[in-house]
C-alpha positions in Angstrom: 102.8 88.1 180.6 100.9 90.3 183.0 103.9 92.6 183.5 103.3 94.0 180.0 99.5 94.7 180.5 98.2 98.1 181.5 95.1 98.4 183.7 93.1 99.3 180.7 94.4 96.2 178.9 93.4 94.0 181.9 90.0 95.4 181.9 89.6 94.9 178.1 90.7 91.3 178.4 88.4 90.4 181.2 85.5 92.6 180.3 85.6 94.1 183.7 85.6 97.7 185.2 88.0 99.2 187.8 86.7 100.4 191.2 88.6 102.5 193.7 90.9 103.7 190.9 93.5 101.7 189.0 96.9 100.3 190.2 99.6 102.9 190.5 102.4 100.6 189.5 102.8 97.8 187.1 101.6 94.3 188.1 104.3 91.6 188.3 102.6 88.5 189.5 99.1 86.8 190.1 98.1 84.9 193.2 95.1 83.1 194.5 96.4 82.8 198.0 96.0 86.2 199.9 98.9 85.1 202.2 101.3 85.1 199.2 100.5 88.5 197.8 102.7 91.6 197.8 102.6 95.2 196.6 103.2 94.2 192.9 100.6 91.5 192.8 97.0 90.9 191.5 95.0 88.9 194.0 92.4 86.7 192.2 89.5 86.3 194.5 88.3 82.8 193.5 85.4 81.2 195.4 86.2 77.6 196.3 84.4 74.8 198.2 85.8 75.9 201.6 86.8 79.6 201.1 85.7 82.6 199.1 88.6 84.8 198.1 86.3 87.8 198.3 86.3 87.4 202.1 90.0 88.3 202.2 90.0 91.4 200.0 89.3 93.8 202.9 92.1 92.2 204.9 94.9 92.8 202.5 96.3 96.2 202.1 99.8 95.5 200.8 98.8 94.3 197.4 98.4 96.3 194.2 95.0 95.2 193.0 92.3 92.5 193.2 90.2 90.7 190.6 86.7 90.3 192.0 83.1 89.6 191.0 81.8 91.8 193.7 83.4 94.9 195.1 84.5 95.0 198.7 83.3 98.3 200.0 85.5 97.9 203.1 88.7 97.9 201.0 90.5 100.9 199.4 92.2 98.5 197.0 91.8 99.0 193.3 89.4 96.2 192.3 88.8 94.9 188.7 85.2 93.8 188.9 84.1 91.1 186.4 81.1 88.9 185.8 82.9 85.7 186.9 86.4 85.6 188.4 87.1 82.0 187.2 86.2 82.9 183.7 88.3 86.0 183.9 91.3 84.0 185.0 90.8 81.8 181.9 90.5 84.9 179.7 93.8 86.2 181.0 95.4 82.8 180.4 94.0 82.7 176.8 95.4 86.1 176.1 98.8 85.3 177.6 99.1 82.2 175.4 98.0 84.1 172.3 100.6 86.8 172.8 103.6 84.8 173.8 106.2 83.9 171.2 107.5 81.0 173.2 107.3 77.3 172.0 104.5 75.7 174.0 104.8 72.1 175.3 101.9 70.3 177.0 102.4 67.2 179.1 99.8 64.6 180.4 99.7 60.9 181.1 98.5 58.5 183.8 102.0 58.4 185.3 105.1 60.4 185.0 103.7 63.7 183.8 105.1 65.8 186.7 108.5 64.1 186.6 108.6 64.6 182.8 107.6 68.2 183.1 110.4 68.8 185.7 113.0 67.1 183.6 112.0 69.0 180.5 112.2 72.3 182.4 115.7 71.5 183.7 117.0 70.4 180.4 115.4 73.1 178.2 116.6 75.8 180.7 120.0 74.9 179.5 119.1 76.4 176.1 117.0 79.5 177.1 114.4 81.0 179.3 111.9 78.2 180.2 108.7 78.6 182.1 107.0 75.6 183.7 103.8 75.1 185.7 104.6 75.0 189.4 104.3 71.8 191.4 101.1 70.0 190.6 99.3 73.1 189.2 97.8 71.1 186.5 94.0 71.5 186.8 91.3 74.1 185.8 92.8 76.6 188.2 96.5 75.8 188.5 97.1 75.5 184.8 95.6 78.8 183.7 97.2 80.5 186.7 100.6 79.2 185.4 99.9 80.5 181.9 99.1 84.0 183.2 102.4 83.9 185.2 104.4 83.3 182.0 107.3 85.8 181.9 107.5 88.1 178.8 110.9 86.8 177.9 110.0 83.1 178.0 111.2 81.1 175.1 109.7 77.8 176.0 106.6 77.0 178.2 105.9 73.5 179.7 102.4 73.0 180.9 101.3 69.9 182.8 97.6 69.0 182.4 95.9 66.5 184.7 92.4 65.2 185.1 90.2 63.0 187.3 87.2 63.0 184.9 86.6 63.2 181.2 86.2 66.7 179.8 88.8 68.3 182.1 91.8 68.6 179.8 90.1 69.8 176.7 89.4 73.3 178.0 93.0 73.6 179.1 94.2 72.5 175.7 92.1 75.2 174.1 93.6 77.8 176.5 97.1 76.7 175.8 97.1 76.2 172.0 100.3 74.1 172.3 102.9 73.3 169.7 103.9 70.0 171.2 101.7 67.6 173.2 103.2 64.7 175.2 101.4 61.7 176.6 103.7 59.7 178.9 101.6 56.6 179.4 98.0 55.4 179.7 97.2 53.3 182.8 94.5 52.6 185.3 95.0 55.6 187.6 91.7 57.1 188.5 89.9 54.1 187.0 87.2 54.6 189.6 86.0 57.6 187.6 85.9 55.7 184.2 84.4 52.6 182.7 87.6 51.4 181.1 91.2 52.2 180.5 90.3 53.0 176.9 88.1 55.8 178.3 91.0 57.1 180.2 93.0 57.2 176.9 90.2 59.2 175.3 90.3 61.7 178.2 94.0 62.1 178.0 93.9 62.6 174.3 91.9 65.8 174.9 95.3 67.4 175.2 95.2 67.6 171.3 91.8 69.4 171.2 93.1 73.0 171.2 96.0 72.5 168.9 96.1 73.9 165.4 98.9 71.8 164.0 102.1 70.7 165.7 103.6 67.5 167.2 102.2 64.7 169.3 104.8 62.6 171.2 103.2 59.3 172.1 104.1 56.0 173.8 104.5 53.4 171.0 104.4 50.4 173.4 101.1 51.5 174.9 98.1 49.2 174.3 96.1 52.4 173.3 98.7 53.9 171.0 96.4 53.5 167.9 93.6 55.4 169.7 96.0 58.2 170.7 97.5 58.4 167.2 94.0 58.5 165.6 93.0 61.4 167.9 96.3 63.2 167.1 95.8 62.8 163.4 92.4 64.2 163.6 94.1 67.4 164.7 96.6 67.2 161.8 99.5 66.6 164.2 102.7 65.0 163.3 103.2 61.8 165.4 106.6 61.0 167.1 106.6 57.8 169.1 109.0 56.4 171.7 109.4 53.0 173.3 111.0 49.6 173.1 109.1 48.7 169.9 111.0 48.5 166.6 108.2 50.7 165.3 109.1 53.5 167.7 110.7 56.6 166.3 112.9 56.7 169.4 113.7 53.1 170.4 115.4 52.1 173.6 118.1 49.6 172.6 119.8 49.1 175.9 119.7 50.3 179.5 122.2 49.7 182.4 122.4 51.1 185.9 125.3 53.2 186.9 126.7 54.6 190.2 125.1 58.0 189.3 122.0 57.1 187.4 121.8 54.9 184.3 123.3 54.6 180.8 121.0 54.2 177.8 121.4 53.6 174.1 118.6 55.0 171.9 118.2 54.9 168.3 116.3 57.6 166.4 114.5 57.1 163.1 114.1 60.9 163.0 117.8 61.6 162.9 119.0 58.2 161.7 121.5 58.1 164.6 122.2 56.1 167.7 122.7 58.0 170.9 124.4 57.0 174.1 122.8 58.9 177.0 124.0 59.2 180.6 120.9 60.0 182.7 121.1 61.2 186.3 117.8 59.4 187.2 118.0 55.9 188.8 114.6 54.3 188.2 114.3 52.3 185.0 111.1 53.9 183.9 113.0 57.2 183.4 114.3 55.7 180.1 110.9 56.9 178.9 111.7 60.4 180.2 115.0 60.4 178.3 113.3 59.4 175.0 110.7 62.1 175.5 113.5 64.6 176.1 115.3 63.6 172.9 112.1 63.9 170.9 111.4 67.4 172.3 115.0 68.5 171.7 114.9 67.4 168.1 111.5 68.9 167.6 112.8 72.3 168.8 116.0 71.9 166.6 118.1 71.7 169.8 121.2 69.5 170.1 121.0 66.3 172.2 124.8 66.5 172.5 124.6 70.0 173.9 122.0 68.7 176.5 124.3 65.9 177.7 125.4 67.7 180.9 121.9 68.6 181.8 120.7 65.0 181.2 123.5 63.6 183.4 122.7 66.1 186.2 118.9 65.4 186.4 117.7 64.4 189.8 114.4 62.7 191.0 111.6 65.1 192.1 110.9 65.0 195.8 108.3 62.4 196.5 108.8 60.8 193.1 111.8 58.5 193.7 114.3 60.9 195.3 116.9 59.1 197.4 118.7 60.0 200.7 120.5 58.1 203.5 118.7 57.7 206.8 119.8 56.3 210.2 117.4 54.1 212.1 119.0 52.7 215.2 122.6 51.7 214.3 121.8 50.9 210.6 122.3 53.4 207.8 119.7 52.7 205.0 119.0 54.1 201.6 115.6 55.8 201.7 113.6 56.0 198.4 110.7 58.4 198.7 108.1 57.6 196.0 105.3 58.8 198.2 103.7 61.6 196.1 101.0 59.3 194.7 100.3 55.8 193.4 98.3 53.8 190.9 98.5 50.2 189.9 100.9 50.8 187.1 103.2 53.2 188.9 103.3 50.9 192.0 104.0 47.8 190.0 106.9 49.6 188.2 108.3 50.9 191.5 108.1 47.4 193.2 109.9 45.8 190.2 112.6 48.5 190.5 113.1 47.8 194.2 113.2 44.1 193.6 116.1 44.7 191.2 118.2 46.5 193.8 121.0 44.6 195.5 120.1 45.5 199.1 119.8 42.5 201.3 117.3 43.8 203.9 114.6 45.9 202.3 111.8 47.6 204.2 108.7 48.3 202.3 106.1 50.8 203.5 103.0 50.8 201.2 99.7 52.7 201.7 96.4 52.1 200.0 95.9 53.2 196.3 92.8 55.4 196.0 90.3 56.4 193.3 90.1 52.8 191.9 86.4 52.3 192.5 85.2 48.7 192.0 88.7 47.7 190.7 90.3 48.4 194.1 90.3 44.9 195.5 91.7 43.4 192.4 94.3 46.1 192.0 95.6 45.5 195.5 95.6 41.7 195.1 97.7 42.1 192.0 100.5 43.6 194.3 101.0 40.3 196.1 103.5 38.7 193.6 105.3 42.0 193.1 105.7 42.5 196.9 106.9 38.9 197.3 109.3 39.3 194.4 110.9 42.2 196.2 111.6 39.9 199.2 111.2 42.5 201.9 112.8 42.0 205.3 109.9 44.1 206.8 106.6 45.0 205.1 104.4 47.7 206.6 100.9 48.0 205.0 98.7 51.0 205.7 95.0 51.3 205.0 91.8 49.2 204.8 92.4 48.0 201.2 95.8 46.5 202.0 94.4 44.9 205.1 92.6 42.5 202.8 95.8 41.1 201.3 97.9 40.8 204.5 97.0 37.2 205.2 97.8 36.2 201.5 101.5 37.4 201.8 102.9 34.0 202.8 106.4 34.5 201.4 107.1 37.7 203.3 109.3 37.4 206.5 107.6 40.2 208.6 104.3 41.9 207.7 102.5 44.5 209.8 99.3 46.4 209.1 98.1 49.7 210.4 94.8 51.4 210.0 96.3 54.7 209.2 99.5 56.7 208.9 99.3 58.1 212.4 99.4 54.6 213.8 102.2 53.4 211.5 104.5 56.4 212.4 104.5 55.3 216.1 105.9 51.9 215.2 107.9 52.6 212.1 111.3 53.1 213.6 111.3 49.9 215.5 110.1 47.8 212.6 112.6 49.1 210.1 115.8 49.4 212.2 117.4 46.3 210.7 116.8 47.4 207.0 119.5 48.7 204.6 116.8 50.1 202.2 113.5 51.7 203.0 110.9 52.4 200.3 107.7 54.3 200.7 104.8 54.5 198.1 101.1 55.0 198.2 98.3 57.6 197.5 98.3 61.1 199.0 95.1 60.5 200.7 96.2 57.3 202.5 99.1 58.9 204.2 102.2 58.0 202.1 103.6 61.6 202.2 103.1 61.8 205.9 105.2 58.5 206.4 107.9 59.8 204.0 108.2 63.1 205.9 108.6 61.1 209.1 111.3 58.9 207.7 113.2 61.7 205.9 113.7 63.3 209.4 116.1 60.4 210.2 118.9 61.9 208.1 122.3 61.0 209.5 123.1 64.6 210.4 119.8 65.0 212.4 120.2 61.6 214.1 123.8 62.5 215.1 122.4 65.5 216.9 120.0 63.3 218.8 116.9 64.9 217.3 115.1 62.2 215.3 115.8 58.6 216.5 113.2 57.2 218.8 113.7 53.5 219.7 
């Protein structure tokens, strides 16, 4: 959107004034990291907990302009000086969303929001120019930044909205003013910041707050569906539901694994038809993704049949269930990387999936779940039957919370515990070398991504060159 704004227009939107002249050429992108900026960019000098962007304005000469709240006298850069850089970024996002003609789709949920956003982006791009928030840019900075970055020719926008506390999604919803809002699932992720799961449902339903009509796509099987539906109706939204319930507008009738994903049968009360879907995603919970995709396609008057090749070609997002072969010792194993993050619901679902796989010698690497507050001990104890049902050949637990359940895992052949990921990495290869499947999941802060990165380096091509394997 910023490519169509003149310097005067930028100043008008933000209520700022230019110093050191105005940019000589059009702005093409916006960055908050001074290392990523180039001659066509606007550097947004945000002040954070550890760094203040203003400290870098005098160091960058290659960019076009900077958005600041105090002018750097040491820089010859054109600087748009505003009262508050953070609020100015939000002003730009609000203007971008008011001016775009694209269909706007917002996504939140306790689990699955990033994977759903990515799948929506890949499938909808089959039909036109589709813009989506990058990575996990889903908070009070990342989401508005993604909105400002919307291309002028975007026909669809997908915006992920996350939160750790109540009141964080509502401002994003007001900036976005979406046409479609999706809630994937309500679960006890971040329960340490809330009194109850119902409070989490209330916080997630803030995604409706800024909508002036439109559609809410909701999980019909969810225990808090009635609460979500009530909040959506208060904004005069049309409700479309998905799930296994007969009351769902999109009902999952059957689900079968295949060599390249899974095959689903879904009935739709919206169209009155039954659809057979080939989905290129392996984990069973992605049936939810498929139903959400169908609901969005129908809401946008796009053909599910035309989307079939894109649905079949979907792949798991890195760190969220993507699969690759690895070689540890003489054994080739399937590595499932589900390391991006974990909460009780997502870890339970993942362990159930692993238990259903036919591999004989499974290696599980699990790190602590974080942000659970007083519910942490109970949540980690609840993993015991799920871990035992997966029948791992080798189990590696990492972190102080999982240390408390190690002695309770009586039906596991081999169980090792490590205080942290650094210690685990030193022993990982030797402990997993007899496994034909290796699965990693846990919270970011407890080291799961570090362990996954370590294991992914054991790709057959790398090992054959002698670069990864250490006995």
